[in-house]
N, C-alpha and C positions, 0 to 999 in steps of 0.2 A: 099294149100288146102282151099277150100271154106267153110266158116261157114255156117251151116244150121240154118234156123230160127226155134226155138223151137216150135212156134205155127204158123199155117197158117194165112195169112193176111186176116182180115175180109173184106167182100164186103162193099164197100163205095157207098151209094146211095145219091147223092146230090139232086136230084129233089124232091121237096115236093109232096107227092102223092095226096094232097088235092088241089094243084094248077097245072093243066095241061097247057101246052103250048097253047093247043086249046081253053081252057076256059079263057085265059088271055085276056085282052082288045084288044091287037094286038100283032102280032109276033114280030114287031119292038120293042115294049116296053119290051117284055119278054127278047129279046136279049140284050137290053140295060141294063136291070136290072141284068141279068145274068153276063154281062161283069163288071158292076159296083161292083157286089159281088165278082168277081173274083179279081178285082183290090184291093178291101179292104182286101181280104184274103192274097194275095201276100205281102201287106204292113204289115199285122199282122205277117207273117213269117219273114219278114225282121226285124221287131221290136224284135221278139224273138232272132234273131241273135245278135242284139245290146245288149240286156239284157245278153246274154251269155258273150259277151266281157266285159260288165261292171262287171260281176262276176269275170271274169279272172283278170281284172284290180285290183278289190278289194283284191283278194288272192295274186297277185303279189306284191302289195303294202305292205300287211300284212306281207308276208315272207321276203321281203326286209327290213322291219323295224325289224323283229326278227334277221335277219342275222347281221344288223347293231348293234343292242343291244348286240348281242353275240360277235361281234368283238370288240366293245368298252369296254366290260367287260371281255375280254379273259384273261388278266393277273390276275384279281381277282378270276376269276374261277379257274385257275391253282393253285393259292395259297390256295384253300380250303382244310382243312385237310381230309374231307370226301366228296367225289364227287358222292357217290351212289345216293343221292337225286336228282341228275340231270336227273334220269330216269323219274321223274314225268313230268317235263316240256317237256322232249323228247316224252313222250306218248301223251300229249296235242297237240304237234306240229304234231306228226304223225297223230292223229285224225283229225287235221285241213286238212292235205294233203288228207286224206280219204274223208273227206267231199267235198273237192274241186273236187276230181275225181268223186265222186257220182253225184254231181251237174252237172258236164260236161256230164256225161252219161245221166242224165235226160233231159238236153237240146238236146242231140243228139236224144233221143227218141221222144221228142216233135217235132224237126224238121223233123224227118222221117215221122211222122204222117201228119204234115202239108204239106210235099211235096207229099204224097200220095193223099191228098185232092186236091192240086193244079193240080196234074196230071189228076184227074177226071174232075175237072173244064175244063182243056184244051182239054179233049175229047169232050166236048160240044162246043168248040170254033172253029173257022175256022183255026186257027194255034196253034202250041203247042211249043212256043219258049222257055219257062222258064224250063220246066222239060225235055221234049223229046229232043229238039234240042240242047240246051245248054249242057245238061248232056252227050249226045252222042258226042258232040264236045270235051268234057273233057275226053273221053274214059271211061265213066261210073265210073270214080274214081278208075279205076283198074290199070292204067299205071302211075306210079309216074313221069315219063318224061313229060307226058302231064299235069297231074294235081294230086296233093297229097291233099286229103281232110284235112282241118284244124283240124278236130276232131282227125285224126290220130296222128297229131303232138302234139296238146294241151293235149291229154290224158297222155303223157309222162312226162310233166312238174311236176305234183304233185309227181310223182314217183321219179323223179330225186331230187326234193327237200327233199323228205323223206330219200332217200339214203344219200344225202349229210349231213343232220342232224344226221343220225345214225353214219356216219363216224366221223363227228366233235365231237359229245359228247363222242364217244368211245375213240378218241384221247385225249381229255380233261381228261376223267376218267383214262386212261392209263398213263398219264403224271405225274410223281413224282413231288410233289410240291417242290419248291426251299427251301433249308434250310436257316433259318435265320442266318445271320453272316457268312455264308460259302463264301469262296473266290474261284473264279474260276481261273484256270491258264491261 
């Protein structure tokens, strides 16, 4: 089932109404400036994707560190007489997972806007390789055999971490601490 956009997309007007192509010093210069602006904007979209990857790297590193600390202190966590306090770090970690997911969603929204603007730029250029041709070659992101958008995959990572944390802390809380001086057969 296809999701419907809650709001219609606004009309994007790239051309400056105060500077017409006819009033420009020459048509060639106008087209050159248009293309230079297009290249700059495509580069800015690419940089946004790089920033998203840096954010993912940060959160993956942070969660790897958290899992490492939890693994290193596993035995001492099991021996705690009262484990209920572990709910507080769990809530903080779940909040990190939520923040990560919201940041990813924000980047998705920004990328969507940038690609709409790039599409409008390409409507003014002789060819439309970036948005039209490439996106159609990738099946518009609808056929996972051709292309699965990275956003579809990366949105699950914070959820998977959150579920793993909940399971891990639940198991630690449910585990009875070993008795001092008891012998196991």
